[in-house]
C-alpha positions in Angstrom: 9.2 20.7 -15.8 11.5 17.6 -15.6 10.4 14.1 -16.5 9.2 13.6 -12.9 5.5 14.1 -12.1 6.2 14.3 -8.4 9.3 15.6 -6.6 10.0 15.9 -2.9 13.1 17.5 -1.5 13.9 17.1 2.2 10.2 17.1 2.9 9.1 16.8 6.5 6.0 17.1 8.6 5.8 17.3 12.3 3.1 17.9 15.0 4.8 19.4 18.0 7.3 16.7 19.1 5.7 14.1 16.8 7.6 13.6 13.5 5.2 12.0 10.9 7.4 12.5 7.8 11.2 12.9 8.2 13.5 14.3 5.5 12.0 12.5 2.5 13.5 13.1 -1.0 12.1 11.3 -4.0 11.1 11.6 -7.6 8.2 9.8 -9.3 7.6 9.4 -13.0 4.6 8.1 -15.0 3.2 4.7 -14.4 2.3 3.1 -11.1 4.5 3.5 -8.1 3.8 1.7 -4.8 4.2 3.4 -1.5 4.7 0.5 0.9 5.0 0.5 4.7 3.4 -0.8 7.9 0.6 1.1 9.5 1.9 4.3 11.1 4.9 4.6 8.6 3.8 8.0 7.4 2.4 7.0 4.1 -1.0 8.9 4.5 0.7 12.0 5.8 3.1 12.0 2.8 0.2 11.6 0.4 -1.7 14.4 2.0 1.3 16.6 1.5 1.4 15.6 -2.1 -2.2 16.5 -2.7 -2.0 19.8 -0.9 -4.0 18.9 2.2 -1.0 19.4 4.5 1.7 22.0 4.4 5.2 20.7 4.7 6.9 21.7 7.9 10.2 21.7 6.0 11.3 21.1 2.4 9.3 21.2 -0.8 6.7 19.0 -2.5 6.0 19.6 -6.2 3.5 17.9 -8.5 3.8 18.6 -12.3 6.6 21.0 -11.6 4.5 23.2 -9.2 4.4 23.6 -5.5 1.2 21.9 -4.2 0.4 23.8 -1.1 -2.2 26.6 -1.8 -2.2 25.9 -5.5 -5.9 25.6 -6.3 -5.5 25.5 -10.2 -3.2 22.5 -9.7 -5.9 20.6 -7.8 -7.8 20.1 -11.1 -4.9 18.0 -12.4 -4.7 15.8 -9.3 -7.0 13.0 -8.2 -7.1 11.7 -4.7 -8.8 8.6 -3.2 -8.4 8.8 0.6 -8.4 5.9 3.0 -11.2 7.3 5.2 -14.9 7.2 4.3 -16.1 10.7 5.3 -19.0 10.6 2.8 -22.6 12.0 3.0 -24.5 8.8 3.4 -27.8 10.4 2.4 -26.5 11.2 -1.0 -26.5 8.6 -3.8 -23.2 7.6 -5.3 -24.0 9.5 -8.4 -24.9 12.7 -6.5 -21.7 12.5 -4.6 -19.4 12.0 -7.6 -21.3 14.7 -9.6 -20.9 17.2 -6.8 -17.2 16.5 -6.4 -16.7 16.8 -10.1 -18.5 20.2 -10.2 -15.9 21.5 -7.7 -13.3 21.0 -10.5 -15.1 23.6 -12.6 -17.4 21.5 -14.8 -21.1 22.3 -15.4 -23.8 20.2 -13.7 -24.6 18.3 -16.9 -20.9 17.7 -17.8 -20.1 16.6 -14.2 -23.1 14.2 -14.2 -22.0 12.7 -17.6 -18.5 12.2 -16.3 -19.8 10.7 -13.0 -22.0 8.2 -14.9 -19.1 7.2 -17.1 -16.9 6.6 -14.1 -19.5 4.4 -12.4 -19.6 2.3 -15.5 -15.8 2.0 -15.4 -15.8 0.7 -11.9 -18.8 -1.6 -12.5 -21.2 0.3 -10.2 -23.8 1.6 -12.8 -26.6 -0.5 -11.2 -25.9 1.0 -7.8 -25.1 4.6 -8.7 -28.6 5.8 -7.7 -28.5 4.1 -4.3 -27.6 5.9 -1.1 -24.0 5.7 0.0 -25.2 4.5 3.3 -26.4 1.3 1.7 -23.0 0.7 0.0 -20.7 -2.1 1.2 -17.0 -1.3 2.0 -15.9 -2.5 -1.5 -18.6 -0.4 -3.2 -17.5 2.6 -1.3 -14.0 2.1 -2.4 -15.0 2.0 -6.0 -17.2 5.1 -5.6 -14.3 6.9 -4.1 -12.1 5.8 -7.0 -14.8 7.1 -9.4 -14.7 10.6 -7.8 -10.9 10.6 -7.9 -11.0 10.0 -11.7 -14.1 11.8 -13.0 -12.2 15.0 -13.8 -9.5 13.1 -15.7 -6.5 14.0 -13.6 -2.9 13.6 -14.7 -1.6 12.5 -11.3 -3.7 10.1 -9.0 -3.1 9.2 -5.4 -4.8 6.1 -4.0 -4.6 5.5 -0.3 -5.2 1.8 0.6 -7.6 1.4 -2.4 -8.1 -2.4 -2.0 -9.1 -2.4 1.7 -12.4 -4.3 2.3 -12.9 -5.1 -1.4 -14.2 -8.5 -2.5 -12.2 -10.4 -5.2 -14.3 -9.1 -8.1 -14.0 -5.5 -6.9 -10.2 -5.9 -6.4 -9.9 -7.2 -10.0 -11.8 -4.2 -11.4 -9.8 -1.7 -9.4 -6.6 -3.3 -10.6 -7.8 -3.1 -14.1 -8.6 0.6 -13.8 -5.1 1.3 -12.3 -3.4 -0.6 -15.1 -5.4 1.3 -17.7 -4.4 4.6 -16.1 -0.7 3.6 -16.3 -1.1 2.5 -19.9 -2.5 6.0 -20.7 0.6 7.7 -19.3 -0.8 8.8 -16.0 1.2 8.9 -12.8 -0.4 6.8 -10.1 0.8 6.5 -6.5 -0.8 3.6 -4.5 -0.2 3.2 -0.8 -0.5 -0.1 1.0 0.9 -2.0 4.0 0.5 -5.3 2.1 3.5 -6.2 -0.2 1.6 -8.7 -2.4 -1.1 -6.1 -3.1 1.6 -3.7 -4.4 3.3 -6.4 -6.4 0.0 -7.0 -8.4 0.1 -3.4 -9.5 3.7 -2.4 -10.1 7.4 -3.3 -9.8 8.3 0.2 -8.7 8.2 0.6 -4.9 9.0 3.3 -2.3 9.5 1.7 1.1 8.6 3.8 4.2 9.2 3.2 7.9 8.8 5.6 10.8 8.4 8.6 8.5 11.5 7.9 6.5 12.1 6.6 3.0 14.1 3.4 3.7 14.4 2.0 0.2 13.2 2.6 -3.3 13.5 0.8 -6.6 12.4 -2.3 -8.5 10.4 -4.9 -6.5 13.2 -7.4 -7.0 15.6 -5.1 -5.1 13.0 -4.7 -2.3 12.5 -8.5 -2.2 16.2 -9.0 -1.8 16.2 -6.8 1.3 13.1 -8.6 2.7 14.6 -12.0 2.0 17.6 -11.0 4.1 15.3 -10.5 7.0 15.8 -13.3 9.6 12.5 -15.1 10.0 11.4 -17.0 13.1 9.0 -20.0 12.5 7.2 -21.5 15.4 6.1 -25.2 15.1 3.8 -26.6 17.8 4.2 -30.4 17.8 4.2 -33.5 20.0 8.0 -34.1 20.0 9.8 -30.8 19.3 13.3 -32.2 20.2 12.9 -35.0 17.6 12.0 -32.4 14.9 14.9 -30.2 16.0 17.3 -33.1 15.5 16.1 -33.5 11.9 16.4 -29.8 11.1 19.5 -28.6 12.9 22.5 -28.5 10.6 20.5 -27.9 7.4 21.9 -24.8 5.5 18.6 -22.9 5.6 18.4 -23.3 9.5 20.3 -20.7 11.5 19.2 -22.0 14.9 16.5 -23.9 16.8 15.1 -23.4 20.3 12.7 -25.7 22.1 9.9 -23.8 23.8 7.8 -26.2 25.8 5.8 -28.1 23.2 6.9 -26.0 20.4 10.1 -25.6 18.3 11.2 -22.1 17.2 13.4 -22.1 14.1 15.5 -19.2 12.9 16.1 -19.0 9.1 17.2 -16.6 6.4 15.7 -18.9 3.7 12.0 -19.2 4.6 11.1 -20.4 1.1 13.3 -23.4 1.6 12.4 -24.0 5.3 8.6 -24.2 4.9 8.6 -27.3 2.7 11.5 -28.9 4.8 9.4 -28.8 8.0 6.7 -31.3 7.0 9.3 -33.5 5.3 11.3 -33.6 8.6 8.2 -34.2 10.6 7.2 -37.1 8.4 10.6 -38.7 8.6 10.8 -38.4 12.4 7.1 -39.4 13.0 6.3 -36.0 14.6 2.7 -34.7 14.6 2.5 -31.0 13.9 -0.5 -29.1 15.5 0.2 -25.6 14.2 2.8 -23.7 12.3 3.1 -19.9 12.5 5.6 -17.2 11.7 5.5 -14.2 14.0 8.2 -12.5 12.0 6.5 -13.1 8.6 4.8 -9.7 8.5 5.7 -6.2 7.2 6.1 -4.7 10.6 8.8 -7.2 11.5 10.5 -6.7 8.1 10.5 -3.0 8.4 11.9 -3.2 12.0 14.7 -5.3 10.6 15.4 -2.9 7.8 15.4 0.0 10.2 17.8 -1.6 12.6 20.1 -2.6 9.7 20.1 0.9 8.2 20.9 2.5 11.6 23.4 0.0 12.9 
């Protein structure tokens, strides 16, 4: 096996005329790697191919040097925390994780001991004997993480693990992820939120419409995103007066008056945002609302896609 824990070569998955993953080639080493993209980008489909739940329509997917599809022994070396919550709500958290761990070949006593240890790791010891139906969203996320780790896998896949978590749960999950990386494990975390990925890793895979659009250090990805032309909408009492103050500044590409609002185009949003209230104060303009319809991952990925194909 090479130094890569995960290798995809021209991997694709389609359903009839629908292409979910399109010709993806990548290599993932140890540590934490973020799989970033807007909803519908193909992240979950790619993860399911990597954990052996879906067979590639084309290409190969290897984990730990072995083809994943139909490889039952390999499943014992893989951990998976899915985005969905298809759990048995009448079971307690401990019963669920124990049963899932038994499926990896452990005895009932060993599986229970491992489950109890994992509940301690994710700070759910006091709730492990409660029914899953009584768990909050954040508690369910941590219980799913416990089942993904109880058999001590070498490669772990986490699909949107922070969704619905309160701040304390988020901190604990991040600590667990960082600990796994420190122990030499390979962790792939999917998310559609850039700042979530940035708190876990600097290594990012960028997906859009089933294709891998960019990969590398977060600073390289940030450079691509910063090139994205943002539109900022300012609702105010005198948009023309505000436009006169802002037009001509180097971080302003253009301005458009839209009724009682001013729409500003910029490629330097970090410089524009503080400049707007300064210009409003200087011109005596009252700002009612400030929004950025382009300041979201879907818009960024649309821009990257158009750039890549133009």
